[in-house]
C-alpha positions, 0 to 999 in steps of 0.5 A: 500499500505504501509502496502504491501511495508512493508511486502514485505521489512520485507520478504526479510530481512529475507530471507536475515539474512536466507542466511546468518545465512545458509552460515555461519553455512555451512562454519563452517561446511565444516571448521571442516568437513575438519579440522577432515577428512583431506586427508588421500593419497596424489593426482596426477593431470590429463588431465585438470588440476584435483585433484585426491586422492588417497591412496597407500600401499603394493606389489604384483598386482594392485588392484584398490578400488572404493567407493560407493555413498556419500563414501569416501576412508575412507570406505575401509580403515576403515578395507579391506584395510589394509587386502589387503597390504601384497599380493597388491599394493592396491590403494583407490580413492575418486571419482570424486566429493568427497573427496577430488577430483575434478571433472570433468573438465570442467563439469558446478559446479554452485548451478542450475546445474544439470548435474553429472558425468558419469561412463565413465567420473569417469572411465576416470578420475581414469583411467589417475591418475592410469595410471600416478601412474604406475598401471598396469593390475590391479584388479578393485574392486567397491562397490556400484556406484564405482560396476558401475565405475569398470564395466566402467572400463572394458569397455572402455578396449574393445575398445583401449588398454591400460597398465591400463586395468582393468584384473579384476572386483570385485563388491561389492554388485555394481550397474550393471543393468538398475532398474524399476522406479525413485530413489525417491524425496531425488535424484530427488529434490536435484539433481535438480536445485532447489534443488541445490540452496535451499534444499543442503544449507539447509541441509548442514547447520542444517541436525543433527547427529542423520540424519548422524547416522540413515542413516549410520545404514539404509546402513548397514542394517540389520546388525548394522554398526561396532563399531566406522565407524560413526566416520571413515568414514568422512560423514561430508566431504559429507555433503560439498555443493559441494560434496552433488551436486556432489553425488545427481547428480551423482545419479539422472543422473545414469541410462541412462548411465547404459542402455547404457553399459548393450548393452557392457556386453555381449562383456567382456570376464575378470573374474569377481567375485560379492559378494552381500547380498540377503537382499540388499535394496539400489542395490538388488542382483536381480535386478542388481547382478543376472541380469549380471551373465545372460549377462556375462559368465565370471561372477561368483557369491556369495550370502551373505544370510540374508546381506544388503548393506555393504558384505565387511564389514559384511564378510571382508573374503568373501571380499577378497577371491573374489579378490584373486579368481578374481587375480588366475582367471586372471592369476596375482597369 
């Protein structure tokens, strides 16, 4: 009996010490990430008191840039953003819960919660921010997960027209359609209550830098990541526990929302330009872009042979051309 009590006592002590070490390590990593990758832009407060982080520059027709899963506005600022400011007023947003934008007001945010912001909630937040910034008739361009938010932004204009409605959409390897199967253990575990309380704190505290580098390289494959990208993008910001949870929960709960969105795609008539690599294994072109163009007559797909999931970096001239085509088709240029 005494041995059992001692064993339980030492187990409790070990767990407690482990929790303290994990918490301290995580706190140091969060502070380091935020010191190294401080906000690039400014903040606008929307309904409910949430703050949205944005970067705006340039002049001309409004162009909104929405980044993908696990990222932030730095993905666009690395290269594409500055290519566009001579011809557009460019506004890049951090999506809800990522970078320095708050989560959707009222969404459960604790370690054991599993709710993720839907495309509708994300588009609502970003549209409100855009309206407060005086953005009108924007071209809305999204990469990866940002693509489905861009499509949702456009769908919202079907019911109650607003000045902030999209004049055109540009998708860079964007999520568009429901996919077969599940997302794999990474998202299903980390997006669960167990993951939020147990695995995410451990990963946030102890995942090595090499793992982050490998994740970036796999996202670009079969092309290499551009020199300096990994040092600029601010990947450690996504390892902060709150951002980590927000990201995996958004992805883990996404599919049912896409199923509902698909039903309304045929109603879209605004210009849609899609740039998608044929070697994309993250958001496969045959499941997403090649299917939505069958539903939306105004959608134009440009295939990039041999290109992976980052077409706006691998082929930035093509990305700019897609935006220019969208602007011309929308009568903005």
